Every structure is written in structure tokens, then in C-alpha cells.
C-alpha positions as CSV (number, residue, x, y, z in Angstrom):
1,M,0.0,0.3,0.1
2,A,1.5,3.4,-1.0
3,S,1.5,6.2,1.5
4,Q,-0.4,9.3,0.9
5,I,2.8,11.3,0.6
6,E,4.5,10.7,-3.1
7,Q,7.6,12.2,-4.5
8,T,6.2,15.1,-6.3
9,A,6.3,18.7,-5.8
10,S,3.3,18.4,-3.8
11,G,4.8,15.4,-1.7
12,V,7.9,17.6,-0.7
13,E,5.4,20.5,0.5
14,Q,3.6,17.6,2.4
15,W,6.7,16.7,4.1
16,R,7.6,20.2,4.8
17,D,4.2,21.0,6.5
18,L,4.6,17.6,8.2
19,A,8.4,18.6,9.6
20,R,7.0,21.9,10.7
21,Q,4.3,20.0,12.5
22,L,6.5,17.5,14.3
23,R,8.7,20.5,15.4
24,V,5.8,22.6,16.6
25,D,4.6,19.4,18.6
26,S,8.0,18.9,19.9
27,V,8.1,22.3,21.5
28,R,4.2,22.0,22.6
29,S,4.8,18.9,24.3
30,S,7.9,19.8,26.4
31,G,6.2,23.0,27.0
32,A,3.4,21.4,28.7
33,A,5.6,19.0,30.6
34,G,7.9,22.1,31.7
35,S,10.9,19.6,30.6
36,G,12.2,17.7,27.8
37,H,14.5,18.0,24.9
38,P,12.7,20.0,22.1
39,T,16.0,21.3,20.3
40,S,17.5,17.8,19.9
41,S,13.9,16.7,18.6
42,M,13.5,19.9,16.2
43,S,17.1,19.1,14.2
44,A,15.6,15.4,13.2
45,A,12.1,16.6,12.0
46,D,12.7,16.6,8.5
47,L,14.5,13.4,8.6
48,M,11.4,11.9,10.1
49,A,9.1,13.4,8.0
50,V,10.3,12.0,4.9
51,L,10.8,8.7,6.7
52,M,7.3,8.5,7.7
53,G,6.0,10.0,4.5
54,K,7.5,7.3,2.3
55,Y,9.8,4.8,3.5
56,L,8.4,3.5,6.9
57,R,6.1,0.5,6.6
58,Y,4.1,0.1,9.9
59,D,0.5,-0.4,10.8
60,F,-0.2,1.5,13.9
61,D,-3.3,-0.5,14.4
62,A,-1.4,-3.9,14.5
63,P,1.9,-3.3,16.2
64,E,2.4,-7.0,16.7
65,N,2.3,-7.6,13.0
66,P,5.6,-9.4,12.3
67,A,6.0,-7.6,9.1
68,N,6.1,-4.2,10.5
69,D,9.6,-2.0,10.2
70,H,11.1,-1.3,13.4
71,L,12.1,2.3,14.2
72,I,14.4,2.7,17.1
73,F,15.3,6.2,18.6
74,S,18.9,5.4,20.0
75,K,18.7,9.2,20.9
76,G,15.9,8.4,23.2
77,H,15.7,12.0,24.7
78,A,14.2,13.3,21.3
79,S,11.1,11.5,22.7
80,P,9.1,14.6,21.6
81,L,9.9,13.9,18.4
82,L,8.6,10.2,18.4
83,Y,5.3,11.1,20.4
84,S,5.0,13.7,17.9
85,M,5.0,11.3,15.0
86,Y,2.4,9.1,16.5
87,R,0.0,12.1,16.7
88,A,1.0,12.5,13.2
89,A,0.2,9.1,12.2
90,G,-3.0,9.3,13.8
91,A,-2.3,6.7,16.4
92,I,-2.8,9.1,19.4
93,T,-4.8,12.3,20.1
94,D,-3.3,15.8,21.1
95,D,-4.3,15.2,24.6
96,E,-2.3,12.1,25.0
97,L,0.7,14.1,23.4
98,L,0.4,16.8,25.8
99,S,0.2,14.2,29.0
100,F,4.0,14.0,28.0
101,R,6.1,13.5,31.3
102,R,3.3,13.7,33.6
103,F,3.0,10.8,36.5
104,E,1.1,7.8,35.2
105,S,1.3,8.7,31.5
106,R,2.8,6.2,29.3
107,F,4.8,9.1,27.6
108,E,7.6,9.2,29.9
109,G,10.5,11.3,29.3
110,H,12.4,8.6,27.4
111,P,10.3,5.7,25.4
112,T,9.7,2.5,26.7
113,P,7.6,-0.7,25.6
114,Q,4.7,0.9,27.6
115,I,4.0,2.1,24.5
116,P,2.9,-0.6,21.9
117,W,5.1,1.1,19.1
118,V,8.1,1.0,21.0
119,D,10.5,-2.0,21.0
120,V,12.6,-1.0,23.5
121,A,13.9,1.4,26.4
122,T,16.3,3.9,25.3
123,G,17.9,7.1,26.7
124,S,20.9,5.7,28.0
125,L,23.0,6.7,24.9
126,G,25.0,4.0,22.7
127,Q,22.2,1.4,23.1
128,G,19.6,2.0,20.4
129,L,22.0,1.0,17.6
130,P,23.4,-2.3,19.0
131,I,20.0,-3.3,19.9
132,G,18.8,-2.6,16.4
133,V,21.9,-5.3,15.2
134,G,20.1,-7.8,17.1
135,V,16.6,-7.0,15.4
136,A,17.8,-6.6,12.0
137,L,19.8,-9.9,12.6
138,A,16.8,-12.0,13.1
139,G,15.2,-10.3,10.1
140,K,18.3,-11.1,7.9
141,K,19.4,-14.5,9.3
142,L,16.2,-16.1,10.4
143,E,13.2,-14.8,8.9
144,G,14.1,-13.6,5.2
145,D,14.0,-9.9,5.2
146,P,10.1,-9.0,5.8
147,Y,11.0,-5.8,7.3
148,R,13.7,-3.0,7.7
149,V,15.1,-1.3,10.8
150,W,15.5,2.2,11.1
151,V,17.8,3.4,14.0
152,L,18.0,7.4,14.8
153,C,21.2,8.2,16.5
154,G,22.7,11.4,17.9
155,D,26.1,12.4,17.2
156,S,27.0,12.8,20.8
157,E,26.5,8.9,21.5
158,M,28.9,8.4,19.0
159,A,31.5,8.6,21.3
160,E,30.2,5.4,22.9
161,G,32.2,2.4,22.1
162,S,29.0,0.5,22.0
163,M,28.1,2.3,18.9
164,W,31.4,1.0,17.1
165,E,30.7,-2.4,18.3
166,A,27.4,-2.3,16.4
167,F,29.0,-0.8,13.3
168,E,31.3,-3.7,13.5
169,H,28.8,-6.3,14.0
170,A,26.1,-5.0,11.6
171,A,29.1,-5.1,8.7
172,F,30.6,-8.5,9.8
173,Y,26.6,-10.1,9.2
174,G,26.1,-7.7,6.2
175,L,22.8,-6.5,7.8
176,S,21.7,-4.5,4.4
177,N,18.2,-4.3,6.3
178,L,19.6,-1.7,8.8
179,T,19.8,1.8,8.3
180,A,21.6,4.1,10.9
181,I,20.4,8.0,10.6
182,L,23.0,10.0,12.4
183,D,21.5,13.4,13.5
184,M,24.5,15.4,13.3
185,N,23.5,18.5,14.7
186,R,27.0,19.4,16.1
187,L,26.0,20.3,19.7
188,G,25.8,18.0,22.9
189,Q,24.7,18.7,26.3
190,T,27.6,21.0,27.4
191,R,29.8,21.7,24.3
192,E,30.2,21.0,20.5
193,T,30.6,17.3,20.0
194,M,33.8,15.7,19.2
195,Y,33.6,16.0,15.6
196,G,31.1,18.8,15.2
197,H,29.8,19.0,11.7
198,D,32.8,17.1,10.3
199,G,30.7,14.5,8.1
200,D,33.6,13.3,6.5
201,A,35.1,12.1,9.9
202,Y,31.9,9.9,10.3
203,Q,32.0,8.5,6.7
204,T,35.6,7.7,6.9
205,M,35.2,5.8,10.3
206,A,31.8,4.1,8.9
207,E,33.2,3.3,5.7
208,G,36.3,1.7,7.4
209,F,33.8,-0.6,9.2
210,G,32.3,-1.9,6.0
211,W,29.3,0.2,5.9
212,H,27.6,2.0,3.1
213,A,28.0,5.8,4.4
214,V,26.3,8.9,2.7
215,Q,26.1,12.3,3.4
216,V,23.3,14.5,3.3
217,D,21.9,18.0,4.3
218,G,19.5,17.0,6.9
219,H,17.0,19.7,6.3
220,D,17.0,19.1,2.2
221,L,13.8,17.0,2.2
222,E,14.5,15.9,-1.6
223,A,17.9,15.1,-0.7
224,I,16.8,13.2,2.4
225,D,14.3,11.2,0.0
226,D,17.6,10.3,-2.3
227,V,19.5,9.0,0.4
228,Y,16.8,6.9,1.9
229,R,16.1,5.5,-1.5
230,R,19.8,4.4,-1.9
231,A,19.7,2.7,1.6
232,T,16.9,0.9,0.7
233,E,18.6,-0.3,-2.6
234,E,21.8,-1.5,-1.0
235,T,21.7,-5.3,-0.6
236,E,25.0,-6.2,0.9
237,R,25.9,-3.6,3.6
238,P,24.3,-1.6,6.4
239,T,23.8,1.6,5.7
240,V,24.4,5.0,7.9
241,I,23.1,8.3,6.6
242,I,25.0,11.0,8.0
243,A,22.8,14.2,8.3
244,K,24.1,17.7,8.9
245,T,21.4,19.4,11.1
246,L,21.0,22.3,13.4
247,K,20.0,21.9,16.6
248,G,16.6,23.8,17.2
249,K,15.8,24.3,13.7
250,G,13.1,26.5,12.7
251,V,13.4,29.0,15.6
252,S,15.7,31.6,14.9
253,F,16.8,32.3,18.6
254,L,17.3,28.4,19.2
255,E,19.1,27.4,15.8
256,D,22.8,26.1,16.5
257,K,22.8,27.6,19.9
258,T,24.3,26.5,23.0
259,G,22.6,26.4,26.1
260,F,19.3,25.1,25.1
261,H,19.8,21.4,25.8
262,G,17.2,19.4,27.5
263,K,15.2,22.7,28.2
264,P,11.8,23.4,27.0
265,I,11.2,26.8,25.6
266,D,10.7,29.7,27.9
267,P,7.1,30.1,28.6
268,D,7.7,33.9,27.6
269,R,9.1,33.0,24.2
270,E,7.2,30.0,23.3
271,E,4.3,31.6,21.6
272,S,6.5,33.3,19.4
273,A,8.8,30.2,18.5
274,L,5.3,28.5,17.7
275,E,4.3,31.3,15.3
276,E,7.7,31.3,13.7
277,L,7.3,27.4,13.2
278,G,3.8,28.2,11.7
279,G,1.4,27.3,14.5
280,K,-0.4,24.4,15.6
281,S,-1.7,22.1,12.6
282,D,-3.4,18.7,12.3
283,L,-1.6,16.9,9.5
284,T,-2.6,13.3,9.3
285,V,0.2,10.9,7.4
286,A,-1.1,7.5,6.2
287,V,1.9,5.6,6.8
288,A,2.3,2.6,4.4
289,K,1.3,-0.8,6.0
290,P,3.2,-4.1,5.3
291,D,2.1,-7.2,3.9
292,P,1.0,-9.4,7.1
293,S,1.7,-12.6,5.1
294,E,5.6,-11.4,4.7
295,G,6.5,-11.5,8.4
296,R,6.4,-14.7,10.7
297,D,6.6,-15.3,14.6
298,P,9.2,-17.7,15.6
299,S,7.8,-21.5,16.6
300,H,8.2,-23.1,19.9
301,S,6.4,-26.4,19.4
302,A,9.2,-28.9,19.8
303,E,9.8,-31.6,22.2
304,V,12.7,-30.9,24.5
305,E,14.8,-34.0,26.1
306,L,17.0,-32.5,28.7
307,P,20.6,-34.1,29.2
308,T,20.8,-36.2,32.3
309,Y,23.5,-37.3,34.5
310,E,24.3,-40.2,36.9
311,V,24.7,-39.7,40.6
312,G,28.4,-39.9,41.4
313,E,29.8,-38.3,38.2
314,T,32.0,-35.1,38.3
315,V,30.7,-32.7,35.8
316,P,31.3,-28.9,35.5
317,T,27.9,-27.3,35.6
318,R,29.6,-25.2,32.6
319,K,29.2,-28.2,30.6
320,A,25.7,-29.2,31.7
321,Y,24.7,-25.7,31.0
322,G,26.4,-26.0,27.3
323,E,24.5,-29.4,26.7
324,A,21.2,-28.4,28.1
325,L,21.1,-25.2,26.0
326,A,21.8,-27.2,23.0
327,A,18.8,-29.5,24.0
328,V,16.5,-26.6,24.4
329,G,17.6,-25.6,21.1
330,A,15.3,-28.1,19.7
331,R,12.7,-25.4,20.1
332,E,12.8,-23.0,16.9
333,D,12.5,-19.8,19.1
334,V,15.7,-20.3,21.2
335,V,18.6,-18.6,19.6
336,A,22.1,-18.5,21.4
337,L,24.9,-15.9,21.5
338,D,28.5,-16.0,23.0
339,G,31.2,-13.7,23.7
340,E,33.9,-15.6,21.9
341,V,34.4,-17.9,24.6
342,S,31.9,-20.7,23.7
343,N,34.4,-23.4,24.3
344,S,34.5,-22.2,28.0
345,T,30.9,-21.4,28.8
346,H,30.1,-24.6,26.6
347,A,27.6,-22.6,24.3
348,E,29.7,-24.1,21.5
349,E,27.4,-27.3,22.3
350,F,24.6,-25.1,20.7
351,A,26.5,-23.9,18.0
352,E,27.5,-27.2,16.6
353,A,23.5,-28.5,16.9
354,H,22.0,-25.4,15.7
355,P,24.5,-23.3,14.0
356,E,21.7,-21.3,12.0
357,R,20.7,-20.2,15.4
358,Y,24.1,-19.2,16.8
359,F,25.3,-15.7,16.8
360,E,29.1,-15.2,17.7
361,M,29.4,-11.5,19.2
362,F,33.3,-12.0,19.7
363,I,34.9,-10.0,22.5
364,A,31.8,-7.3,22.4
365,E,29.7,-8.0,25.6
366,Q,27.8,-4.7,25.3
367,Q,27.0,-5.9,21.6
368,M,26.1,-9.5,22.7
369,L,23.4,-7.9,25.4
370,A,22.1,-5.8,23.1
371,A,21.6,-8.4,20.0
372,A,20.0,-10.6,22.6
373,V,17.7,-7.5,23.4
374,G,17.2,-7.1,19.9
375,L,16.4,-10.9,19.0
376,Q,13.7,-11.0,21.9
377,V,12.0,-8.2,20.4
378,R,11.1,-10.7,17.4
379,G,10.0,-13.1,20.0
380,Y,13.1,-15.2,20.3
381,R,14.1,-16.9,23.6
382,A,17.9,-15.6,23.6
383,F,20.5,-17.1,25.7
384,A,23.9,-15.1,25.8
385,S,26.8,-16.5,27.8
386,S,30.2,-15.3,28.5
387,F,32.3,-15.4,31.6
388,A,30.6,-13.9,34.4
389,A,33.2,-11.4,35.1
390,F,32.8,-9.7,32.0
391,L,29.1,-9.3,32.1
392,T,29.8,-6.8,34.3
393,R,31.1,-4.7,31.3
394,A,27.4,-4.8,30.0
395,Y,25.8,-4.1,32.8
396,D,23.9,-0.9,31.8
397,F,22.6,-3.1,29.0
398,V,21.1,-5.4,31.5
399,R,19.8,-2.6,33.5
400,M,18.2,-1.0,30.5
401,A,16.7,-4.5,29.2
402,A,14.8,-4.6,32.5
403,I,13.4,-1.1,31.7
404,S,12.6,-2.6,28.2
405,R,10.7,-5.3,29.9
406,A,12.7,-7.8,27.8
407,N,13.0,-11.4,28.4
408,L,16.6,-12.1,28.6
409,R,18.6,-15.3,29.6
410,L,22.2,-15.0,30.7
411,S,25.0,-17.2,31.7
412,G,27.9,-16.5,33.5
413,S,30.8,-19.4,33.6
414,H,33.9,-19.2,35.5
415,A,32.5,-17.7,38.9
416,G,34.2,-17.4,42.2
417,V,37.7,-18.2,43.5
418,S,37.0,-21.8,42.6
419,I,38.1,-21.3,38.9
420,G,41.6,-21.1,39.9
421,E,45.1,-20.5,38.2
422,D,43.5,-17.9,36.2
423,G,43.4,-15.2,39.0
424,P,41.3,-12.6,40.0
425,S,40.6,-10.6,36.9
426,Q,38.6,-13.7,35.7
427,M,36.6,-14.2,38.8
428,A,33.0,-13.1,39.2
429,L,33.1,-11.9,42.7
430,E,30.2,-9.6,42.3
431,D,27.9,-10.9,39.7
432,L,25.1,-12.3,42.0
433,A,24.9,-8.8,43.4
434,M,24.8,-7.3,40.2
435,M,22.4,-9.5,39.0
436,R,20.1,-9.3,42.2
437,A,19.9,-5.8,41.9
438,V,18.2,-5.7,38.4
439,H,14.5,-5.3,38.6
440,G,12.2,-8.5,38.2
441,S,15.3,-10.5,37.7
442,T,15.5,-14.3,38.8
443,V,19.2,-15.6,39.7
444,F,20.1,-19.5,40.0
445,H,23.5,-20.8,41.1
446,P,23.4,-24.6,40.8
447,C,25.7,-27.0,42.4
448,D,25.2,-30.2,39.9
449,A,24.7,-31.1,36.4
450,N,21.4,-32.3,36.8
451,Q,20.3,-29.3,38.8
452,T,21.9,-27.1,35.9
453,A,19.9,-28.8,33.0
454,K,16.8,-28.6,35.0
455,L,17.2,-24.9,35.6
456,V,18.2,-24.2,31.8
457,G,15.0,-25.8,30.9
458,Q,13.2,-23.6,33.1
459,M,14.7,-20.5,32.2
460,V,13.3,-20.7,28.5
461,D,9.9,-19.5,29.4
462,L,10.9,-17.5,32.3
463,D,9.7,-13.9,31.7
464,G,12.1,-11.0,32.7
465,I,15.9,-11.2,32.9
466,S,17.2,-14.6,34.3
467,Y,20.9,-15.4,35.0
468,I,22.6,-18.9,35.8
469,R,26.0,-18.9,37.3
470,T,28.1,-21.9,36.2
471,L,31.3,-23.1,37.4
472,R,34.5,-24.1,35.9
473,P,35.7,-27.1,38.1
474,G,33.9,-30.3,37.9
475,T,31.2,-31.0,41.0
476,P,30.0,-34.1,42.1
477,V,26.2,-35.1,40.9
478,V,24.3,-35.4,44.0
479,Y,20.7,-35.2,42.6
480,G,18.9,-37.7,40.3
481,P,17.9,-36.7,37.0
482,D,14.3,-36.7,38.1
483,E,14.5,-34.1,40.7
484,E,12.6,-30.9,40.3
485,F,14.1,-27.2,41.2
486,P,11.2,-25.2,41.1
487,V,12.1,-21.3,40.9
488,G,12.2,-20.0,44.4
489,G,13.0,-23.2,45.9
490,S,15.9,-24.8,47.8
491,K,17.0,-28.3,48.6
492,T,17.8,-29.7,51.9
493,L,20.7,-32.3,51.3
494,R,21.4,-33.1,55.0
495,S,18.9,-32.9,58.0
496,S,17.6,-34.6,61.2
497,D,15.4,-34.2,64.0
498,S,18.5,-32.9,66.1
499,D,20.0,-30.8,63.9
500,D,22.3,-28.1,65.8
501,V,23.3,-25.5,62.8
502,T,22.0,-24.8,59.1
503,V,24.4,-24.3,56.5
504,V,22.9,-22.5,53.5
505,A,25.2,-22.7,50.5
506,C,25.1,-22.6,46.7
507,G,27.2,-23.4,44.0
508,I,30.7,-24.7,44.7
509,T,30.0,-24.3,48.6
510,V,27.4,-27.0,48.4
511,P,29.9,-29.9,48.4
512,E,32.0,-28.2,50.9
513,A,29.2,-27.7,53.2
514,T,28.0,-31.4,52.7
515,K,31.9,-32.4,53.3
516,A,31.9,-30.4,56.4
517,A,28.7,-31.9,57.5
518,N,30.2,-35.5,57.2
519,D,32.9,-34.8,59.1
520,L,30.9,-32.9,62.1
521,K,28.6,-35.7,62.2
522,E,31.5,-37.9,63.3
523,S,32.1,-35.6,66.5
524,G,28.5,-35.4,67.4
525,V,27.5,-32.1,65.7
526,N,24.3,-32.4,63.4
527,V,24.3,-30.0,60.4
528,R,21.4,-29.3,58.3
529,V,22.9,-28.2,54.7
530,V,20.4,-26.4,52.7
531,D,21.3,-25.6,48.7
532,A,20.1,-22.1,47.9
533,Y,20.2,-22.9,44.0
534,S,17.5,-20.3,43.7
535,I,18.8,-17.1,45.1
536,K,16.3,-14.6,43.6
537,P,13.7,-15.4,44.7
538,L,14.7,-17.1,47.7
539,D,13.4,-19.7,49.5
540,T,12.3,-17.5,52.7
541,E,9.9,-19.8,53.8
542,G,12.1,-22.7,53.9
543,L,15.3,-20.8,55.3
544,R,13.2,-19.5,58.0
545,A,11.8,-23.0,58.9
546,A,15.5,-24.4,58.8
547,A,16.5,-21.7,60.9
548,E,14.0,-22.2,63.5
549,A,14.5,-25.7,63.5
550,T,18.2,-25.1,64.3
551,G,17.4,-22.6,67.3
552,G,18.2,-19.8,65.0
553,R,22.1,-21.1,64.2
554,V,22.8,-20.4,60.4
555,V,25.9,-20.1,58.6
556,A,25.8,-19.0,55.0
557,V,28.9,-19.5,52.8
558,E,29.5,-18.6,49.3
559,D,32.2,-17.9,46.5
560,H,31.5,-14.2,46.2
561,W,32.3,-10.8,47.9
562,P,30.2,-10.6,51.2
563,E,28.3,-7.5,49.6
564,G,24.9,-8.5,48.1
565,G,25.2,-12.1,47.4
566,L,23.9,-15.2,49.0
567,G,24.7,-14.1,52.6
568,E,22.9,-10.8,52.5
569,A,19.9,-12.3,51.0
570,V,19.7,-15.1,53.5
571,L,20.1,-12.7,56.4
572,S,17.5,-10.4,55.2
573,A,15.3,-13.6,54.5
574,L,15.7,-14.5,58.3
575,A,15.0,-10.9,59.9
576,G,12.9,-11.3,62.9
577,V,13.8,-14.9,63.8
578,E,14.2,-15.2,67.4
579,G,17.5,-15.9,68.8
580,L,19.1,-15.5,65.2
581,R,22.9,-16.2,65.4
582,F,24.5,-15.5,62.3
583,E,27.8,-16.6,60.5
584,H,28.6,-15.2,56.9
585,L,31.6,-17.0,55.0
586,A,32.5,-15.2,52.0
587,V,35.7,-13.9,50.0
588,R,37.0,-11.0,51.9
589,K,40.6,-10.9,50.7
590,M,42.1,-10.1,47.2
591,P,42.6,-13.6,45.6
592,G,45.3,-14.4,43.6
593,S,46.3,-17.4,41.5
594,G,46.3,-21.2,42.9
595,S,44.6,-24.4,42.7
596,S,40.8,-24.2,43.5
597,A,41.1,-26.1,47.0
598,E,44.1,-23.8,47.7
599,L,42.0,-20.7,46.8
600,L,38.6,-22.0,48.3
601,S,41.1,-22.4,51.8
602,F,42.6,-19.0,51.3
603,A,38.9,-17.3,51.0
604,G,37.7,-19.3,54.2
605,I,35.0,-20.8,52.1
606,D,36.1,-24.6,52.3
607,A,34.8,-27.5,54.2
608,E,37.4,-26.9,57.0
609,H,36.5,-23.2,57.4
610,I,32.6,-23.9,57.3
611,A,33.1,-26.6,59.9
612,E,34.9,-24.2,62.3
613,A,32.0,-21.4,61.9
614,V,29.4,-24.3,62.9
615,R,31.6,-25.3,66.1
616,R,31.4,-21.4,66.9
617,L,27.8,-21.5,66.9
618,A,27.1,-25.1,67.9
């Protein structure tokens, strides 16, 4: 279906009128809110007017249509422009537009998927384009190009390394369905951007990464039309349109001036600014709709047979993770990404079984997380894995994924001092705290292979962000293959009617706690061992019952810094338990290289130190 706006003289005039309206509405909505970024919106209005009028294919009445294009505002602070586009498309009323930034309005200061036409939350700069890479990957590699991905970028965010990770990966995967629109308006928040209006600098860098790069006057509507056409005709490479624009375009006292970033126009001057822009109008654009038959949703109908392991075997949980991941890959909606450590995380098991749904992100953890978010936009169940320590580099992407209401599955391997000789740079000792702090997250730390496999099987259908922490060394299989591990549960491995102390452990400290309990039994001290494999949500009811059964005497032991991990979660759960006496064993000294056994002892979290803590309480 063709848009109402055609490439004719009258079409150009309609684009011009639409751009004026987008600027006016950006000023009006920010003025009504008393805050916002109208000048950053005004610079890109011409670019968005032509996109809406001729190139964007989107059914605003059916945002779930899998053939819809994707429009991502990487410069999320330009939300007044995006919301003005929704009014111009007839998707929202003027009253809704003017609810911008009000309490309980879905039109927040930066866009989130509370709005049905928004795929992901943006506003933390440097994220929209990397996420766009993930959306485009789904279209190019999994779905046969039924849609295009358009990403509006700001020139300030081009200083973010994640943007260049996106450039690198988009070119590597040949994402010709991806177009980045760089709103090069020269001015950042406090000063001129790094390259100002030097479009040649951006073009040289983009071409160096293998992109099709074109420059354009971002206020010349016919020239904009031409570069969009060229982008849609490119079949081998992603395209970046480097558009020279003026911040505050259309209002003489704002154009290309510093000092107006992130501020509405002064109420005393707003009326004159609106008059200069041409005043309020009610132009509606019939945005072209895609053919619904062109898109498809991924299938999830498949039998999954998880791997099983014999009790008594010694198996690293990272290996069980990889084998379970390959098993759930029987579902066509499961995809996997890794940060070029797949032979360590064992994501290579998935890559070998389902190579068409495995995406190598190399040593670019930010892009890995962003691509996973983009893939889940299209309905894929994305698992992303790396060393747990390296996920810290991408934490802002995890945080923003939660704001996006994204469903994301993360695996962090090689956690804690138990990894041994590699030393502290490779040891995740803060990951549990990091992941527990994410809104709505689920955090698992299994101790054996069967438990790991069962938890991976559940992660496929979990909503929100889930994280599984896996281990480098082998651990004994203590659970049979028929054991179940519900989210928010725990398992009691040792108990009696005369237990003196409860020891709560997870991961590598579970076999250490079991050994301590066995040793202490010989000296007449009975220990209840609780495997808290689900750290968030935690089995509060079960832990309180165990604590009360042992007279309030509890030891929590973890291979993690003391801040924010299992111990603090347990202590919070036990608040108010009468007579609580609590010992917390955690890594409190900076570790170095050594064997796993040496480092567990050094950190004071091995069986010997657990036994000492129990004796202090008993």
C-alpha cells in the first residue's frame, strides 16, 4: 500500500508541512511538561517526516504484525519528536501528546515499551543501534528480510564504544536491512561534540567498518528522499546516513545555539517560537502498511529432552549448561549468543547443534547483550553467555533491558575463586549482587549437572531477566535426573530431628558444606545443609523453617564478595527470627592464582572453615 505522500512537488510540500508540525508538537509537548528536549527533536524533524511519508512500513493498528518495520530512537531524549510522529500517524490524540512526562502517562521522558509502538527502552545513549543490530539479525538471518530496521542516532552518542561495536558487527553480518540515521546537529549537552559538523570524519570511520555511508543536508527534503532510496537499494551492507542538521531548527533564537539542551522553551518565548514555526496544525499521514503475510513469528513447538547425569559423576556445571542449551535448541525460537568464549562457557554445544541460530559476538559483551535484546523483540528466546566477570562490562545493557521489559537469559561461567589459576581478573565475585539488583530478575546458582539442566529448561519460558551462574571445576552429581527445582525453591541435602546448625550454600560451596556436615557428624554435631540454588527469588519460608529448627543458628557460605550475594539475601530473609545467630563466610581478601582447593581455603569458604564456623555457633 502506497503512502499518501508521493515524491512530487506537492509531496515535498507535505513533507515540509509534516516536519513543521513535528517541530511544533515537540515544542508544545515539552512546554506542557515543563521539561524535555525540544531542540534535539527539532533537528531531526525533516529526517523523520520523509521517513514517515514514504519509507516506513508500519501498521499502527497492529503493532504485533511481524512484517512491520522497526523504528528505534537511539537518541531516546528526542522522545518529543517520536511522540509527535505518533500523533501525526493518527495513533494518539493531542491530549495524549500533551500528557508527556506526567505521572502515570505512558509517554515518559524517554520511550519505553509501555507504548505499543516502542520495541525497547532507550535513553542511556549508545544502546539503540546495538539493539537494532539484534533486530536486523533476526530479519536477515532467520526470517528472510520481511522488514527494515531504522535507527535514529545522535552524534553525541557516537563517542560510546558500544556504537562502534554495533558498526563492526552489523558489517560482519551484512545487515543490509539496517539503516542508521545520524542526526549530526553538532551540539551536545555542554559543548560541541567531538567531530562537530565534520561529516567526513564519520563517513571515513563508518566506511572503515564496512558500511555504506552517505552524507546529506538533513534539512533538504529531496536530498533526504534520495539517500533513503539508496539505503533501501543497498543489498550487501548496512547504511548510515550522516545528516548535517541544526539543533533547534526552525526557531531563529534556538538554531545552532548552545545552552538550550534538555530545556523547554521559556514560556515567555514559546508563543513566538510556535508562530515562527507556523503554529499548531493537524496533518495526518497514512503511513504505509506492510503485507502481514511477509512476516512470521518463531515456532516453539518441539519436544525437548534435557541431558541427564549419573549420581556420583563429576561434571562441571558449565558443561551441563551447554548440553542443556543445545537440548532446548530443539525449539526454533531459541537462539544463542556468546562472547567468543563458547568453548569455555560450552555454548559451543548449541553452535554445533543449531549453527543457523547461533550468533558469535566476539569479545564485545555490550553488543552481545544488545543483540540478545534485539532478538527477543522478534519473539526469540535468547541465551547470552560469557565469563561472569565480563558481563559487568555490559551491566548498563542489563539494566536497560529490565526497563525494556525484555525477556533475557544470561549465563555467567567461571565464577568465584574456584576457577583457580587464572587469577582475580577472571573471577566473578560481584555478579550475584549485580544480577540480584536488576528489577524483576531471577538468579540461579546450581551446584550439580542435573540441577543445571533442569534450571536451563525452565529459563526458556521465564519472563524478565534470568541469570545462571556456572562453575569451571567439576562438581559431584548429587541429584537424580528426576529431581525438580522450582523457581524460588531450595533443597535440603542433610537433615535430622536434632540438627544443631543450618548451613546455607550454593554452587561450589554446596559440596564443601556437605563434606563439613559429614565430618562434623562424626564428632556429634548435626548440620542441616540447605542448597539455595535459587538466590532470587529466595526460599524465604524454607530458610526460616530451617533456622527455627536449629535454634536460630545459621551459617551462609558463598564464593562471592560479602556484599550483595547469598549471605545478605539469607540474612534479609531471616530478619526477625528469634535468637538468630548468623555467620557469613564469603571472599573477603583479594585472591590470586592457585588451585581451586587452595583458593577456597584462602578465602575461608572450604569444608574446614565451614566446620569451624559451625563449631562457633554450636
